[in-house]
CHARMM-style PDB file with segment names, atoms N, HN, CA, C and O in Angstrom:
ATOM      1  N   MET     1     130.798 116.784  92.312  1.00  0.00      PROA
ATOM      2  CA  MET     1     129.447 116.624  91.775  1.00  0.00      PROA
ATOM      3  C   MET     1     128.738 115.482  92.416  1.00  0.00      PROA
ATOM      4  O   MET     1     127.568 115.277  92.092  1.00  0.00      PROA
ATOM      5  N   GLY     2     129.338 114.699  93.312  1.00  0.00      PROA
ATOM      6  HN  GLY     2     130.289 114.866  93.575  1.00  0.00      PROA
ATOM      7  CA  GLY     2     128.570 113.702  94.031  1.00  0.00      PROA
ATOM      8  C   GLY     2     127.587 114.328  94.997  1.00  0.00      PROA
ATOM      9  O   GLY     2     126.443 113.903  95.160  1.00  0.00      PROA
ATOM     10  N   MET     3     128.154 115.453  95.680  1.00  0.00      PROA
ATOM     11  HN  MET     3     129.084 115.798  95.549  1.00  0.00      PROA
ATOM     12  CA  MET     3     127.167 116.079  96.699  1.00  0.00      PROA
ATOM     13  C   MET     3     126.054 116.665  95.910  1.00  0.00      PROA
ATOM     14  O   MET     3     124.906 116.505  96.324  1.00  0.00      PROA
ATOM     15  N   LYS     4     126.248 117.243  94.956  1.00  0.00      PROA
ATOM     16  HN  LYS     4     127.181 117.373  94.620  1.00  0.00      PROA
ATOM     17  CA  LYS     4     125.191 117.954  94.090  1.00  0.00      PROA
ATOM     18  C   LYS     4     124.196 116.963  93.549  1.00  0.00      PROA
ATOM     19  O   LYS     4     122.998 117.246  93.555  1.00  0.00      PROA
ATOM     20  N   LYS     5     124.662 115.742  93.053  1.00  0.00      PROA
ATOM     21  HN  LYS     5     125.635 115.512  93.048  1.00  0.00      PROA
ATOM     22  CA  LYS     5     123.698 114.658  92.668  1.00  0.00      PROA
ATOM     23  C   LYS     5     122.912 114.201  93.840  1.00  0.00      PROA
ATOM     24  O   LYS     5     121.718 113.922  93.725  1.00  0.00      PROA
ATOM     25  N   LYS     6     123.570 114.114  94.998  1.00  0.00      PROA
ATOM     26  HN  LYS     6     124.540 114.340  95.091  1.00  0.00      PROA
ATOM     27  CA  LYS     6     122.721 113.613  96.247  1.00  0.00      PROA
ATOM     28  C   LYS     6     121.747 114.630  96.612  1.00  0.00      PROA
ATOM     29  O   LYS     6     120.616 114.270  96.941  1.00  0.00      PROA
ATOM     30  N   GLY     7     122.070 115.892  96.590  1.00  0.00      PROA
ATOM     31  HN  GLY     7     122.988 116.185  96.323  1.00  0.00      PROA
ATOM     32  CA  GLY     7     121.065 116.896  96.837  1.00  0.00      PROA
ATOM     33  C   GLY     7     119.977 116.852  95.875  1.00  0.00      PROA
ATOM     34  O   GLY     7     118.825 116.965  96.295  1.00  0.00      PROA
ATOM     35  N   LEU     8     120.214 116.695  94.583  1.00  0.00      PROA
ATOM     36  HN  LEU     8     121.149 116.603  94.242  1.00  0.00      PROA
ATOM     37  CA  LEU     8     119.119 116.556  93.618  1.00  0.00      PROA
ATOM     38  C   LEU     8     118.189 115.368  94.028  1.00  0.00      PROA
ATOM     39  O   LEU     8     116.964 115.491  94.049  1.00  0.00      PROA
ATOM     40  N   GLU     9     118.813 114.256  94.338  1.00  0.00      PROA
ATOM     41  HN  GLU     9     119.808 114.156  94.320  1.00  0.00      PROA
ATOM     42  CA  GLU     9     117.940 113.134  94.546  1.00  0.00      PROA
ATOM     43  C   GLU     9     117.178 113.375  95.842  1.00  0.00      PROA
ATOM     44  O   GLU     9     116.110 112.775  95.963  1.00  0.00      PROA
ATOM     45  N   ILE    10     117.567 114.142  96.791  1.00  0.00      PROA
ATOM     46  HN  ILE    10     118.434 114.630  96.693  1.00  0.00      PROA
ATOM     47  CA  ILE    10     116.828 114.435  98.002  1.00  0.00      PROA
ATOM     48  C   ILE    10     115.747 115.302  97.764  1.00  0.00      PROA
ATOM     49  O   ILE    10     114.663 115.217  98.340  1.00  0.00      PROA
ATOM     50  N   LEU    11     116.125 116.358  96.690  1.00  0.00      PROA
ATOM     51  HN  LEU    11     117.006 116.428  96.222  1.00  0.00      PROA
ATOM     52  CA  LEU    11     114.984 117.240  96.357  1.00  0.00      PROA
ATOM     53  C   LEU    11     113.966 116.417  95.694  1.00  0.00      PROA
ATOM     54  O   LEU    11     112.785 116.527  96.024  1.00  0.00      PROA
ATOM     55  N   ALA    12     114.374 115.538  94.711  1.00  0.00      PROA
ATOM     56  HN  ALA    12     115.334 115.449  94.443  1.00  0.00      PROA
ATOM     57  CA  ALA    12     113.326 114.772  94.024  1.00  0.00      PROA
ATOM     58  C   ALA    12     112.524 113.950  95.000  1.00  0.00      PROA
ATOM     59  O   ALA    12     111.304 113.886  94.852  1.00  0.00      PROA
ATOM     60  N   LYS    13     113.045 113.399  95.858  1.00  0.00      PROA
ATOM     61  HN  LYS    13     114.037 113.451  95.978  1.00  0.00      PROA
ATOM     62  CA  LYS    13     112.447 112.612  96.923  1.00  0.00      PROA
ATOM     63  C   LYS    13     111.263 113.455  97.558  1.00  0.00      PROA
ATOM     64  O   LYS    13     110.080 113.115  97.566  1.00  0.00      PROA
ATOM     65  N   ILE    14     111.802 114.629  98.095  1.00  0.00      PROA
ATOM     66  HN  ILE    14     112.763 114.906  98.089  1.00  0.00      PROA
ATOM     67  CA  ILE    14     110.894 115.580  98.739  1.00  0.00      PROA
ATOM     68  C   ILE    14     109.715 115.860  97.799  1.00  0.00      PROA
ATOM     69  O   ILE    14     108.554 115.759  98.194  1.00  0.00      PROA
ATOM     70  N   ALA    15     110.005 116.179  96.675  1.00  0.00      PROA
ATOM     71  HN  ALA    15     110.948 116.262  96.354  1.00  0.00      PROA
ATOM     72  CA  ALA    15     109.138 116.618  95.479  1.00  0.00      PROA
ATOM     73  C   ALA    15     108.189 115.523  95.516  1.00  0.00      PROA
ATOM     74  O   ALA    15     107.028 115.766  95.843  1.00  0.00      PROA
ATOM     75  N   SER    16     108.515 114.454  95.245  1.00  0.00      PROA
ATOM     76  HN  SER    16     109.458 114.256  94.979  1.00  0.00      PROA
ATOM     77  CA  SER    16     107.612 113.262  95.168  1.00  0.00      PROA
ATOM     78  C   SER    16     106.661 112.982  96.267  1.00  0.00      PROA
ATOM     79  O   SER    16     105.501 112.621  96.066  1.00  0.00      PROA
ATOM     80  N   ASN    17     107.236 113.176  97.544  1.00  0.00      PROA
ATOM     81  HN  ASN    17     108.178 113.469  97.707  1.00  0.00      PROA
ATOM     82  CA  ASN    17     106.407 113.021  98.589  1.00  0.00      PROA
ATOM     83  C   ASN    17     105.346 113.993  98.695  1.00  0.00      PROA
ATOM     84  O   ASN    17     104.182 113.694  98.961  1.00  0.00      PROA
ATOM     85  N   ALA    18     105.816 115.291  98.459  1.00  0.00      PROA
ATOM     86  HN  ALA    18     106.761 115.534  98.243  1.00  0.00      PROA
ATOM     87  CA  ALA    18     104.846 116.280  98.553  1.00  0.00      PROA
ATOM     88  C   ALA    18     103.668 116.225  97.536  1.00  0.00      PROA
ATOM     89  O   ALA    18     102.537 116.638  97.794  1.00  0.00      PROA
ATOM     90  N   ALA    19     104.097 115.607  96.209  1.00  0.00      PROA
ATOM     91  HN  ALA    19     105.016 115.272  95.999  1.00  0.00      PROA
ATOM     92  CA  ALA    19     103.150 115.457  95.170  1.00  0.00      PROA
ATOM     93  C   ALA    19     102.146 114.340  95.652  1.00  0.00      PROA
ATOM     94  O   ALA    19     100.938 114.427  95.429  1.00  0.00      PROA
ATOM     95  N   LYS    20     102.666 113.388  96.261  1.00  0.00      PROA
ATOM     96  HN  LYS    20     103.647 113.318  96.443  1.00  0.00      PROA
ATOM     97  CA  LYS    20     101.774 112.227  96.877  1.00  0.00      PROA
ATOM     98  C   LYS    20     100.851 112.895  97.909  1.00  0.00      PROA
ATOM     99  O   LYS    20      99.632 112.721  97.911  1.00  0.00      PROA
ATOM    100  N   ARG    21     101.437 113.586  98.690  1.00  0.00      PROA
ATOM    101  HN  ARG    21     102.427 113.727  98.689  1.00  0.00      PROA
ATOM    102  CA  ARG    21     100.414 114.337  99.860  1.00  0.00      PROA
ATOM    103  C   ARG    21      99.492 115.068  99.164  1.00  0.00      PROA
ATOM    104  O   ARG    21      98.318 114.985  99.524  1.00  0.00      PROA
ATOM    105  N   ALA    22      99.792 115.783  98.218  1.00  0.00      PROA
ATOM    106  HN  ALA    22     100.746 115.851  97.926  1.00  0.00      PROA
ATOM    107  CA  ALA    22      98.958 116.744  97.403  1.00  0.00      PROA
ATOM    108  C   ALA    22      97.838 115.974  96.660  1.00  0.00      PROA
ATOM    109  O   ALA    22      96.716 116.437  96.452  1.00  0.00      PROA
ATOM    110  N   GLU    23      98.225 114.863  96.321  1.00  0.00      PROA
ATOM    111  HN  GLU    23      99.136 114.486  96.491  1.00  0.00      PROA
ATOM    112  CA  GLU    23      97.226 114.064  95.516  1.00  0.00      PROA
ATOM    113  C   GLU    23      96.245 113.370  96.601  1.00  0.00      PROA
ATOM    114  O   GLU    23      95.068 113.130  96.331  1.00  0.00      PROA
ATOM    115  N   GLY    24      96.763 113.104  97.703  1.00  0.00      PROA
ATOM    116  HN  GLY    24      97.719 113.299  97.922  1.00  0.00      PROA
ATOM    117  CA  GLY    24      95.945 112.531  98.889  1.00  0.00      PROA
ATOM    118  C   GLY    24      94.886 113.479  99.199  1.00  0.00      PROA
ATOM    119  O   GLY    24      93.700 113.169  99.319  1.00  0.00      PROA
ATOM    120  N   ARG    25      95.380 114.674  99.326  1.00  0.00      PROA
ATOM    121  HN  ARG    25      96.343 114.926  99.229  1.00  0.00      PROA
ATOM    122  CA  ARG    25      94.539 115.805  99.720  1.00  0.00      PROA
ATOM    123  C   ARG    25      93.501 116.166  98.576  1.00  0.00      PROA
ATOM    124  O   ARG    25      92.326 116.465  98.788  1.00  0.00      PROA
ATOM    125  N   ALA    26      94.061 116.100  97.428  1.00  0.00      PROA
ATOM    126  HN  ALA    26      95.016 115.857  97.255  1.00  0.00      PROA
ATOM    127  CA  ALA    26      93.006 116.463  96.264  1.00  0.00      PROA
ATOM    128  C   ALA    26      91.806 115.338  96.274  1.00  0.00      PROA
ATOM    129  O   ALA    26      90.643 115.648  96.017  1.00  0.00      PROA
ATOM    130  N   SER    27      92.172 114.137  96.565  1.00  0.00      PROA
ATOM    131  HN  SER    27      93.117 113.886  96.774  1.00  0.00      PROA
ATOM    132  CA  SER    27      91.085 113.192  96.587  1.00  0.00      PROA
ATOM    133  C   SER    27      90.135 113.491  97.803  1.00  0.00      PROA
ATOM    134  O   SER    27      88.916 113.333  97.745  1.00  0.00      PROA
ATOM    135  N   GLU    28      90.800 113.927  98.885  1.00  0.00      PROA
ATOM    136  HN  GLU    28      91.791 114.055  98.932  1.00  0.00      PROA
ATOM    137  CA  GLU    28      89.949 114.223  99.973  1.00  0.00      PROA
ATOM    138  C   GLU    28      89.038 115.302  99.672  1.00  0.00      PROA
ATOM    139  O   GLU    28      87.853 115.192  99.989  1.00  0.00      PROA
ATOM    140  N   TRP    29      89.467 116.316  99.101  1.00  0.00      PROA
ATOM    141  HN  TRP    29      90.430 116.405  98.844  1.00  0.00      PROA
ATOM    142  CA  TRP    29      88.824 117.460  98.642  1.00  0.00      PROA
ATOM    143  C   TRP    29      87.870 117.095  97.374  1.00  0.00      PROA
ATOM    144  O   TRP    29      87.547 118.037  96.650  1.00  0.00      PROA
ATOM    145  N   GLY    30      87.461 115.968  97.101  1.00  0.00      PROA
ATOM    146  HN  GLY    30      87.723 115.203  97.689  1.00  0.00      PROA
ATOM    147  CA  GLY    30      86.730 115.583  95.952  1.00  0.00      PROA
ATOM    148  C   GLY    30      87.396 115.755  94.565  1.00  0.00      PROA
ATOM    149  O   GLY    30      86.731 116.035  93.567  1.00  0.00      PROA
ATOM    150  N   GLY    31      88.586 115.596  94.545  1.00  0.00      PROA
ATOM    151  HN  GLY    31      89.126 115.368  95.355  1.00  0.00      PROA
ATOM    152  CA  GLY    31      89.305 115.756  93.190  1.00  0.00      PROA
ATOM    153  C   GLY    31      89.808 117.115  92.873  1.00  0.00      PROA
ATOM    154  O   GLY    31      90.156 117.406  91.729  1.00  0.00      PROA
ATOM    155  N   TYR    32      89.857 118.016  93.937  1.00  0.00      PROA
ATOM    156  HN  TYR    32      89.575 117.779  94.867  1.00  0.00      PROA
ATOM    157  CA  TYR    32      90.267 119.419  93.764  1.00  0.00      PROA
ATOM    158  C   TYR    32      91.801 119.257  93.447  1.00  0.00      PROA
ATOM    159  O   TYR    32      92.523 118.531  94.131  1.00  0.00      PROA
ATOM    160  N   GLN    33      92.280 120.021  92.300  1.00  0.00      PROA
ATOM    161  HN  GLN    33      91.693 120.611  91.744  1.00  0.00      PROA
ATOM    162  CA  GLN    33      93.669 119.890  92.065  1.00  0.00      PROA
ATOM    163  C   GLN    33      94.284 121.304  91.867  1.00  0.00      PROA
ATOM    164  O   GLN    33      94.112 121.994  90.861  1.00  0.00      PROA
ATOM    165  N   PRO    34      95.078 121.674  93.035  1.00  0.00      PROA
ATOM    166  CA  PRO    34      95.624 122.973  93.046  1.00  0.00      PROA
ATOM    167  C   PRO    34      96.480 123.233  91.938  1.00  0.00      PROA
ATOM    168  O   PRO    34      96.552 124.350  91.427  1.00  0.00      PROA
ATOM    169  N   LYS    35      97.256 122.060  91.471  1.00  0.00      PROA
ATOM    170  HN  LYS    35      97.198 121.152  91.886  1.00  0.00      PROA
ATOM    171  CA  LYS    35      98.306 122.198  90.461  1.00  0.00      PROA
ATOM    172  C   LYS    35      97.627 122.848  89.127  1.00  0.00      PROA
ATOM    173  O   LYS    35      98.244 123.688  88.472  1.00  0.00      PROA
ATOM    174  N   ARG    36      96.420 122.445  88.791  1.00  0.00      PROA
ATOM    175  HN  ARG    36      95.918 121.762  89.323  1.00  0.00      PROA
ATOM    176  CA  ARG    36      95.738 122.768  87.548  1.00  0.00      PROA
ATOM    177  C   ARG    36      94.486 123.685  87.924  1.00  0.00      PROA
ATOM    178  O   ARG    36      93.439 123.225  88.379  1.00  0.00      PROA
ATOM    179  N   PRO    37      94.720 125.027  87.681  1.00  0.00      PROA
ATOM    180  CA  PRO    37      93.781 125.920  87.921  1.00  0.00      PROA
ATOM    181  C   PRO    37      92.584 125.604  86.931  1.00  0.00      PROA
ATOM    182  O   PRO    37      92.773 125.387  85.734  1.00  0.00      PROA
ATOM    183  N   VAL    38      91.382 125.599  87.511  1.00  0.00      PROA
ATOM    184  HN  VAL    38      91.228 125.775  88.483  1.00  0.00      PROA
ATOM    185  CA  VAL    38      90.132 125.156  86.749  1.00  0.00      PROA
ATOM    186  C   VAL    38      89.670 126.490  85.869  1.00  0.00      PROA
ATOM    187  O   VAL    38      89.543 127.505  86.554  1.00  0.00      PROA
ATOM    188  N   ARG    39      89.442 126.612  84.664  1.00  0.00      PROA
ATOM    189  HN  ARG    39      89.545 125.788  84.106  1.00  0.00      PROA
ATOM    190  CA  ARG    39      89.038 127.723  83.973  1.00  0.00      PROA
ATOM    191  C   ARG    39      87.577 127.518  83.742  1.00  0.00      PROA
ATOM    192  O   ARG    39      87.165 126.489  83.206  1.00  0.00      PROA
ATOM    193  N   LYS    40      86.772 128.499  84.144  1.00  0.00      PROA
ATOM    194  HN  LYS    40      87.107 129.335  84.579  1.00  0.00      PROA
ATOM    195  CA  LYS    40      85.295 128.380  83.973  1.00  0.00      PROA
ATOM    196  C   LYS    40      84.774 129.121  82.537  1.00  0.00      PROA
ATOM    197  OT1 LYS    40      83.580 129.117  82.238  1.00  0.00      PROA
TER     198      LYS     40
END
């Protein structure tokens, strides 16, 4: 189970890094958020 936990930690780290990058891009694009589709 130690290996599995390590894998999950790595995945979580990658996910958080990706989220940070996405947020940075969102602010560059004037607050456009791909996560939340805008309904018109």
